[in-house]
MARBA-812992 format. One line per field, with one value per residue (C-alpha): residue number from 1; residue in one letter; chain; x negated, y, z. Coordinates in Angstrom, 3 decimals, padded with zeros to 6 digits. Example, Ala and Ser with C-alpha at 12.3 -4.5 7.8 and 13.67 -1.06 7.14 Angstrom:
// MARBA-812992
seq: [1_2] .
type: [A_S] .
mol: [A_A] .
east: [-012.300_-013.670] .
north: [-004.500_-001.060] .
up: [007.800_007.140] .
This chain:
// MARBA-812992
seq: [1_2_3_4_5_6_7_8_9_10_11_12_13_14_15_16_17_18_19_20_21_22_23_24_25_26_27_28_29_30_31_32_33_34_35_36_37_38_39_40_41_42_43_44_45_46_47_48_49_50_51_52_53_54_55_56_57_58_59_60_61_62_63_64_65_66_67_68_69_70_71_72_73_74_75_76_77_78_79_80_81_82_83_84_85_86_87_88_89_90_91_92_93_94_95_96_97_98_99_100_101_102_103_104_105_106_107_108_109_110_111_112_113_114_115_116_117_118_119_120_121_122_123_124_125_126_127_128_129_130_131_132_133_134_135_136_137_138_139_140_141_142_143_144_145_146_147_148_149_150_151_152_153_154_155_156_157_158_159_160_161_162_163_164_165_166_167_168_169_170_171_172_173_174_175_176_177_178_179_180_181_182_183_184_185_186_187_188_189_190_191_192_193_194_195_196_197_198_199_200_201_202_203_204_205_206_207_208_209_210_211_212_213_214_215_216_217_218_219_220_221_222_223_224_225_226_227_228_229_230_231_232_233_234_235_236_237_238_239_240_241_242_243_244_245_246_247_248_249_250_251_252_253_254_255_256_257_258_259_260_261_262_263_264_265_266_267_268_269_270_271_272_273_274_275_276_277_278_279_280_281_282_283_284_285_286_287_288_289_290_291_292_293_294_295_296_297_298_299_300_301_302_303_304_305_306_307_308_309_310_311_312_313_314_315_316_317_318_319_320_321_322_323_324_325_326_327_328_329_330_331_332_333_334_335_336_337_338_339_340_341_342_343_344_345_346_347_348_349_350_351_352_353_354_355_356_357_358_359_360_361_362_363_364_365_366_367_368_369_370_371_372_373_374_375_376_377_378_379_380_381_382_383_384_385_386_387_388_389_390_391_392_393_394_395_396_397_398_399_400_401_402_403_404_405_406_407_408_409_410_411_412_413_414_415_416_417_418_419_420_421_422_423_424_425_426_427_428_429_430_431_432_433_434_435_436_437_438_439_440_441_442_443_444_445_446_447_448_449] .
type: [M_Q_L_I_G_E_P_I_I_V_H_Q_G_V_D_T_L_V_L_N_F_K_L_L_D_A_V_A_Y_A_S_T_Y_K_K_L_L_D_K_L_E_V_L_K_K_E_A_Q_R_K_E_D_F_G_T_K_F_V_R_D_N_L_D_L_C_L_G_E_F_L_I_S_S_K_G_N_H_R_Y_R_F_Y_I_E_N_Q_D_F_L_A_F_L_S_T_A_P_V_G_S_N_L_P_Q_I_Q_V_H_F_R_A_K_F_L_F_K_E_G_L_K_K_A_I_D_L_V_E_V_F_I_Q_K_A_F_G_S_T_Q_Y_T_R_E_I_A_R_I_D_L_T_T_D_V_M_G_I_R_Y_D_G_L_D_M_Y_R_F_Q_T_I_M_G_Q_K_N_F_V_E_V_A_D_I_K_T_F_G_R_F_Y_K_V_Q_G_F_T_F_G_S_G_D_K_L_F_R_I_Y_D_K_S_E_K_I_K_R_S_P_E_E_A_Y_I_E_D_K_W_R_Y_N_G_F_D_G_S_S_P_V_F_R_H_E_V_Q_L_R_R_E_V_L_K_R_F_I_P_N_S_Y_D_E_V_K_W_L_F_N_N_V_G_K_L_W_K_Y_G_V_S_L_L_E_W_V_D_L_S_D_D_E_V_L_K_V_V_K_G_M_S_S_D_A_R_R_Q_M_F_Y_R_I_K_N_D_E_N_R_Y_K_F_W_Q_L_L_D_V_W_D_N_Q_Y_Q_T_L_P_D_M_Y_A_K_E_L_K_T_P_N_L_K_T_A_E_K_Y_L_K_A_F_I_S_S_V_Y_K_V_M_G_T_D_P_S_N_L_S_S_V_V_Y_K_I_N_T_D_L_Y_N_D_K_G_Y_T_I_H_D_Y_A_V_S_R_L_A_D_S_I_S_R_Y_A_K_Y_A_L_Q_G_G_F_I_P_E_W_D_Y_S_E_V_V_N_R_S_M_W_D_F_T_D_V_L_R_N_V_S_D_R_N_L_I_K_P_I_N_K_V_L_E_V_V_N_G] .
mol: [A_A_A_A_A_A_A_A_A_A_A_A_A_A_A_A_A_A_A_A_A_A_A_A_A_A_A_A_A_A_A_A_A_A_A_A_A_A_A_A_A_A_A_A_A_A_A_A_A_A_A_A_A_A_A_A_A_A_A_A_A_A_A_A_A_A_A_A_A_A_A_A_A_A_A_A_A_A_A_A_A_A_A_A_A_A_A_A_A_A_A_A_A_A_A_A_A_A_A_A_A_A_A_A_A_A_A_A_A_A_A_A_A_A_A_A_A_A_A_A_A_A_A_A_A_A_A_A_A_A_A_A_A_A_A_A_A_A_A_A_A_A_A_A_A_A_A_A_A_A_A_A_A_A_A_A_A_A_A_A_A_A_A_A_A_A_A_A_A_A_A_A_A_A_A_A_A_A_A_A_A_A_A_A_A_A_A_A_A_A_A_A_A_A_A_A_A_A_A_A_A_A_A_A_A_A_A_A_A_A_A_A_A_A_A_A_A_A_A_A_A_A_A_A_A_A_A_A_A_A_A_A_A_A_A_A_A_A_A_A_A_A_A_A_A_A_A_A_A_A_A_A_A_A_A_A_A_A_A_A_A_A_A_A_A_A_A_A_A_A_A_A_A_A_A_A_A_A_A_A_A_A_A_A_A_A_A_A_A_A_A_A_A_A_A_A_A_A_A_A_A_A_A_A_A_A_A_A_A_A_A_A_A_A_A_A_A_A_A_A_A_A_A_A_A_A_A_A_A_A_A_A_A_A_A_A_A_A_A_A_A_A_A_A_A_A_A_A_A_A_A_A_A_A_A_A_A_A_A_A_A_A_A_A_A_A_A_A_A_A_A_A_A_A_A_A_A_A_A_A_A_A_A_A_A_A_A_A_A_A_A_A_A_A_A_A_A_A_A_A_A_A_A_A_A_A_A_A_A_A_A_A_A_A_A_A_A_A_A_A_A_A_A_A_A_A_A_A_A_A_A_A_A_A_A_A_A_A_A_A_A_A_A_A_A_A_A_A_A] .
east: [000.000_-001.245_-000.497_000.176_001.055_002.740_005.417_008.818_012.362_014.379_017.649_019.451_022.926_025.355_024.759_027.196_030.343_032.849_035.987_038.679_042.268_044.771_048.442_050.404_053.822_055.837_058.647_056.203_054.582_057.932_058.824_056.089_053.070_054.958_056.169_052.557_051.473_054.243_053.172_049.552_050.575_052.219_049.252_046.714_048.508_048.594_044.815_044.317_046.173_043.792_041.573_038.173_035.354_034.608_036.496_039.216_041.032_044.243_044.949_047.851_048.619_050.302_053.012_050.700_050.314_046.548_045.431_044.705_043.173_041.584_043.289_041.131_042.073_040.269_040.238_038.019_038.432_039.844_041.463_043.929_043.629_040.764_041.180_038.831_038.565_035.676_035.469_035.908_036.616_039.446_040.275_043.862_045.097_048.503_047.602_050.570_050.633_048.591_046.167_042.425_042.030_042.471_045.209_042.841_039.056_037.558_034.005_033.013_030.883_027.513_028.138_031.530_029.937_027.162_029.467_032.138_030.264_031.235_034.264_035.920_035.368_037.103_039.935_040.500_040.526_043.028_045.441_045.284_045.653_048.726_050.411_049.583_050.834_053.706_052.709_050.153_050.229_047.000_043.571_040.210_037.123_033.590_032.530_029.208_027.206_023.911_022.001_019.171_016.263_014.330_010.730_008.534_004.758_003.936_003.329_003.163_000.588_000.234_-001.712_001.132_002.969_000.412_000.857_004.450_005.360_008.956_011.325_013.854_015.649_012.685_011.662_008.012_006.026_007.284_004.754_003.845_005.579_008.906_008.406_009.587_007.871_008.736_006.903_006.512_003.291_001.362_002.641_004.412_007.846_009.236_009.701_012.668_012.881_015.550_018.716_022.411_023.817_020.811_018.422_015.841_014.804_012.017_011.718_010.698_014.003_012.487_011.338_014.759_016.434_014.340_016.069_019.446_019.930_023.515_021.934_020.008_022.573_020.640_017.569_019.245_019.517_015.865_014.866_016.880_014.848_011.434_011.118_008.546_009.995_006.991_006.003_007.481_010.323_010.609_013.954_014.104_017.440_018.991_021.975_024.160_027.114_030.038_028.534_025.781_028.029_030.454_027.697_027.667_031.388_033.411_036.395_039.757_037.995_038.800_035.747_035.784_035.995_033.108_031.115_031.421_029.606_027.075_025.596_022.278_022.303_022.747_019.859_017.566_018.496_017.605_014.272_013.493_013.646_010.284_007.406_004.616_001.324_-001.784_-004.206_-007.414_-008.232_-010.820_-008.190_-005.778_-008.497_-008.717_-004.984_-005.219_-008.082_-006.062_-005.563_-003.646_-000.274_-001.571_-004.671_-002.576_-000.057_-002.824_-004.423_-001.110_-000.507_-003.962_-003.596_-000.074_-001.347_-004.390_-003.658_-006.021_-003.891_-001.125_002.338_004.480_007.326_007.911_009.008_011.631_012.970_014.838_018.435_019.010_022.252_020.351_019.880_023.669_023.976_025.972_027.346_023.907_022.850_025.797_025.039_021.563_023.019_025.212_022.153_020.220_022.278_020.789_020.032_017.503_020.210_022.396_019.443_018.963_022.616_022.449_019.184_020.668_023.743_021.668_019.314_022.260_023.950_020.728_020.137_023.593_024.211_020.829_018.849_020.821_021.690_025.184_025.940_026.102_028.917_030.625_030.757_032.071_034.698_035.741_036.097_038.090_040.359_040.951_041.795_044.202_045.881_046.269_047.266_047.273_044.105_041.058_037.623_037.313_040.654_039.600_036.161_037.570_040.229_037.614_035.604_038.680_039.346_035.745_035.973_039.261_037.822_034.810_036.952_039.147_036.077_034.546_037.720_038.262_034.688_034.801_031.845_030.806_028.088_024.918_025.388_028.436_029.462_032.740_031.564_030.075_033.010_035.544_033.643_033.341_037.021_037.918_035.775_037.204_040.790_040.146_038.922_041.941_044.303_043.081_043.823_046.634_048.204_049.411_049.464_045.686_045.094_047.125_043.964_043.124_046.013_044.184_041.067_043.019_044.581_041.111_039.749_042.806_043.522] .
north: [000.000_003.437_006.276_009.324_011.482_011.158_008.475_009.917_008.641_010.829_008.875_006.061_004.868_002.271_001.821_-001.015_-002.106_-004.770_-005.269_-007.939_-007.035_-009.803_-008.877_-010.335_-008.902_-011.312_-008.790_-006.133_-008.696_-009.584_-005.941_-003.299_-005.480_-007.672_-004.533_-003.368_-006.773_-006.681_-003.203_-004.320_-007.284_-004.948_-002.565_-005.391_-006.666_-003.122_-002.869_-006.216_-004.899_-001.954_-002.184_-002.153_-004.502_-006.025_-004.950_-002.410_-000.066_001.919_004.807_004.931_006.314_003.017_005.078_005.449_009.264_008.869_010.040_007.921_004.449_002.545_-000.833_-003.472_-005.935_-008.596_-010.011_-012.823_-016.453_-015.536_-012.157_-011.616_-007.823_-005.349_-001.577_001.282_005.002_007.344_006.154_002.390_-000.785_-003.097_-006.691_-007.782_-011.360_-013.003_-015.151_-015.583_-014.353_-016.726_-017.665_-017.717_-015.565_-011.839_-010.011_-007.071_-006.832_-003.329_-002.474_001.025_003.064_004.125_007.797_007.661_006.242_008.815_011.817_010.867_008.801_005.291_006.021_008.594_006.479_003.523_005.767_007.036_003.524_002.428_005.031_003.127_-000.244_000.821_002.264_-000.847_-003.217_-001.040_-002.073_-001.546_-005.227_-006.623_-007.825_-006.372_-008.473_-007.439_-009.409_-007.640_-004.675_-003.213_-000.886_001.296_003.321_005.533_006.398_009.075_009.080_005.480_003.421_-000.356_-002.162_-005.671_-006.958_-006.024_-009.189_-011.008_-008.583_-009.530_-012.066_-013.266_-015.778_-015.308_-018.634_-020.459_-021.588_-020.937_-018.461_-018.234_-019.103_-016.407_-018.406_-017.708_-013.951_-012.342_-009.227_-007.047_-004.260_-002.294_-001.788_-003.411_-000.818_-002.582_-001.122_-003.536_-006.878_-009.069_-011.567_-014.210_-014.876_-015.566_-014.491_-012.395_-010.509_-007.792_-005.543_-002.971_-000.810_002.610_004.484_007.675_005.720_004.122_007.553_008.538_005.745_006.193_009.978_009.483_008.478_011.756_013.177_011.589_013.733_016.704_014.639_013.681_017.326_018.231_015.655_016.690_015.334_017.372_016.589_014.694_011.885_008.429_007.344_003.623_002.153_-000.646_-002.402_-005.302_-007.108_-009.223_-011.293_-012.666_-015.964_-014.066_-011.270_-013.716_-014.720_-011.214_-010.360_-011.684_-013.867_-012.090_-008.719_-006.005_-006.222_-002.641_-001.261_-003.532_-002.250_001.402_000.612_-001.892_-000.639_-000.049_-003.593_-005.023_-002.899_-004.079_-007.674_-007.093_-005.511_-008.470_-010.847_-009.695_-007.379_-005.623_-006.312_-004.166_-006.708_-005.381_-006.251_-008.794_-010.453_-010.525_-012.221_-014.977_-015.526_-015.648_-018.162_-020.441_-020.861_-023.378_-022.259_-022.286_-020.230_-017.745_-017.436_-016.868_-014.187_-012.347_-012.560_-011.124_-008.233_-007.362_-007.009_-004.943_-001.376_-000.004_-001.359_000.712_-000.181_000.797_-001.581_000.241_003.275_001.158_-000.345_002.892_003.622_007.310_009.216_012.402_011.015_010.986_014.804_015.985_019.544_021.138_019.288_020.651_024.161_023.838_022.600_025.727_027.951_026.217_025.050_021.761_022.472_019.630_017.112_018.454_018.112_014.496_013.707_015.241_013.458_010.180_010.711_011.481_008.529_006.184_007.279_006.800_003.397_002.119_003.908_004.868_008.105_010.021_013.355_013.239_010.314_012.745_014.737_011.475_010.295_013.622_013.628_010.057_010.934_014.040_012.073_009.265_011.710_013.590_010.457_008.890_011.926_014.971_016.318_017.881_016.958_020.505_020.211_016.953_018.216_021.394_019.380_017.048_020.062_021.522_018.194_018.051_021.558_020.804_017.631_019.491_022.362_019.919_018.165_021.452_022.622_019.318_019.327_022.943_023.635_027.292_028.097_029.772_032.473_034.495_033.160_035.069_037.448_034.803_032.444_035.133_036.064_032.408_031.841_034.691_033.074_029.654_030.897_032.547_029.192_027.404_029.701_028.012_024.472_023.089_020.650_022.317_019.014_018.884_021.997_021.092_020.566_024.234_025.183_023.548_025.544_028.796_028.014_027.813_030.915_033.053_031.537] .
up: [000.000_-000.900_001.525_-000.641_002.358_005.718_005.222_006.055_005.761_003.396_003.366_005.152_004.367_003.089_-000.635_-001.361_000.462_-000.546_001.567_001.333_002.190_002.976_003.164_006.107_005.249_003.060_002.556_001.310_-000.980_-002.584_-003.140_-003.368_-004.144_-006.625_-008.402_-008.730_-010.078_-012.677_-013.799_-014.029_-016.164_-018.678_-018.698_-019.018_-022.124_-023.490_-023.005_-024.744_-027.814_-028.243_-031.294_-029.682_-028.714_-025.309_-022.215_-022.996_-020.646_-020.468_-018.105_-015.666_-012.206_-011.197_-009.471_-006.463_-006.591_-006.263_-009.673_-012.705_-012.749_-015.596_-016.013_-017.646_-020.362_-018.323_-014.798_-013.540_-012.511_-009.077_-009.556_-012.379_-012.508_-012.432_-012.008_-011.260_-010.683_-009.933_-006.299_-006.305_-008.247_-007.198_-008.035_-007.411_-007.151_-007.260_-004.230_-001.847_001.747_003.914_001.127_001.751_-001.338_-000.601_-002.455_-003.039_-003.035_-003.186_-004.283_-003.142_-005.525_-004.093_-004.889_-003.147_000.029_-000.200_-000.607_001.890_004.458_005.546_007.714_005.482_002.369_004.034_005.245_001.697_000.268_002.886_001.562_-001.730_000.028_002.013_-001.061_-003.105_-000.388_000.796_004.316_007.074_008.011_006.577_007.658_006.653_005.974_005.034_001.955_001.400_002.632_001.388_003.720_002.464_003.787_001.343_002.237_000.670_000.955_000.039_-003.081_-003.154_-005.296_-006.671_-003.671_-001.324_-002.304_-000.124_002.766_003.486_006.118_005.875_007.451_004.665_004.431_005.996_009.481_008.702_006.685_003.111_000.434_-002.065_-004.813_-003.079_-003.326_-006.537_-007.773_-010.712_-012.465_-015.653_-017.598_-014.713_-012.264_-009.411_-008.865_-006.305_-004.622_-003.775_-000.944_-000.402_-002.358_-001.931_001.417_002.465_000.257_000.830_-002.060_-002.212_-005.314_-006.602_-006.493_-007.922_-010.975_-011.341_-011.322_-014.345_-016.272_-014.542_-014.136_-012.963_-009.629_-009.312_-006.861_-004.008_-004.703_-002.998_000.184_-000.151_-000.496_002.580_004.514_003.148_-000.410_-002.339_-005.754_-007.084_-004.692_-005.312_-003.058_-002.364_-001.388_001.181_000.915_002.774_001.225_003.534_002.387_004.315_005.466_007.286_008.539_010.193_012.635_014.090_014.239_017.209_016.375_015.980_015.923_013.376_011.156_009.926_013.483_014.405_011.443_012.482_015.745_014.439_011.174_012.939_014.313_010.813_009.532_012.342_011.514_007.860_008.773_011.051_008.088_006.802_007.618_005.749_007.549_007.100_005.624_004.107_000.505_001.745_003.915_000.996_-001.065_001.543_001.224_-002.566_-002.511_-000.263_003.476_005.519_006.830_010.415_009.555_007.628_010.433_012.996_010.819_010.452_014.202_014.972_012.523_013.672_017.227_016.258_017.390_014.760_011.910_010.330_011.727_008.761_009.609_012.915_010.882_009.113_012.328_013.126_012.028_012.682_012.073_011.247_007.743_007.264_007.396_004.385_004.842_005.068_001.965_000.019_001.322_-000.109_-003.401_-003.550_-003.138_-005.946_-008.934_-010.069_-013.715_-013.816_-012.955_-015.769_-018.141_-017.062_-017.715_-021.205_-022.045_-020.835_-023.003_-026.092_-025.577_-024.942_-028.186_-030.151_-028.563_-029.495_-032.813_-034.207_-034.239_-036.853_-035.107_-036.621_-034.307_-031.372_-032.913_-033.933_-030.334_-029.060_-031.823_-030.910_-027.203_-028.056_-030.399_-027.875_-025.094_-027.337_-028.684_-025.225_-023.165_-025.388_-023.716_-025.277_-023.964_-022.610_-020.782_-019.181_-018.086_-016.537_-014.722_-013.247_-012.076_-010.379_-008.687_-007.449_-005.979_-004.232_-002.698_-001.319_-000.027_001.879_003.281_004.391_006.145_007.938_009.172_010.277_008.010_007.902_005.321_006.508_003.876_002.863_-000.538_-000.793_-003.518_-005.781_-005.135_-006.011_-009.158_-010.148_-009.477_-011.831_-014.541_-013.778_-013.829_-017.178_-018.542_-017.130_-019.015_-022.178_-021.003_-023.106_-020.615_-017.400_-015.505_-015.745_-013.645_-010.566_-008.445_-008.871_-006.578_-003.699_-004.480_-004.599_-001.235_000.272_-001.462_-000.720_002.695] .
């Protein structure tokens, strides 16, 4: 491991969450939920009739008053229906009440968990669940959770694969052959340990963002916690599935309530599954040339107890709520518009078009024309109408979050907000479909209130 600077944690949080919801109310199943299933059946067939390749979608609000969902032309072997929106994906089954198969399984998007925080994100999803079920009588199960800690100031190298000691799925020290490593152009970008119910991943998140700019939103959080904008940031991520999680959760206990109080415990368990140990290059060479398991274990034990060796894993053993702070991060984002992120999105769009359709510049305008045509044919929207509407919705969501949290900005933004609102209102006058601009009323209530 190369120390580029003082290693610091720049983010900790829940990156992936999958919850199972099992309905207990037979009356609600036969009425509200069955009605939803029937509607989904019609919409799924409509999506299948669309002239397109692969998975096809249609848009509908499902009579839930929660905005539009995309309804897929496909399900999977267990769940007949698949729907999604900007916050989560949901699989819905026709399993009867009392079945082992959940009626609904929800996969939270990473950005949704990041923006809202764990508790609020679950609360918002439960609004969907209760409307879909038509009941509050259901159980909640954790199917999967991924916890992450991002560290700036370090870079792993190829020899680090020999510096890990792990008990992942083994009673004894895992042989190097059981450790998977991946890289690009001989530059190590990460390691994975374990498989199935428990997995630990380490990878260069800053490098991944270069190829996936839609994930760049997290860089503002990094900066808030000390990111200098140039050093690599390595993500350390533990993935735990249901079979492992059940060992921790008491019987007959509400699993989501348990989770709120025990996220740190799950992280510490994940960290305990392996450890980076500060072997010198000469000591690594001994491992590479071949040592008995006992000799290797004794060497690791000696080095781990040497106070002169670097104790990097002790930094990871902490789960601190200070890295969950969001309002201050958004205040900083207001002060500095993130033009670089917008550039990344545009570059990603252009490169994606070229990758799929070829490098003829006319392909860009073809894609924009196709999107515009599809939006107009489906809903009568223009691409401009849709984009402005989504912006209004985003502002209204943040305004509501700020008011609920009692967030007062460090600076007085009233002048710039008022000026921006005048510009925004002028743009909205040109939107053709009045139903698209309803979210703006919520924004105006905040600005004028």
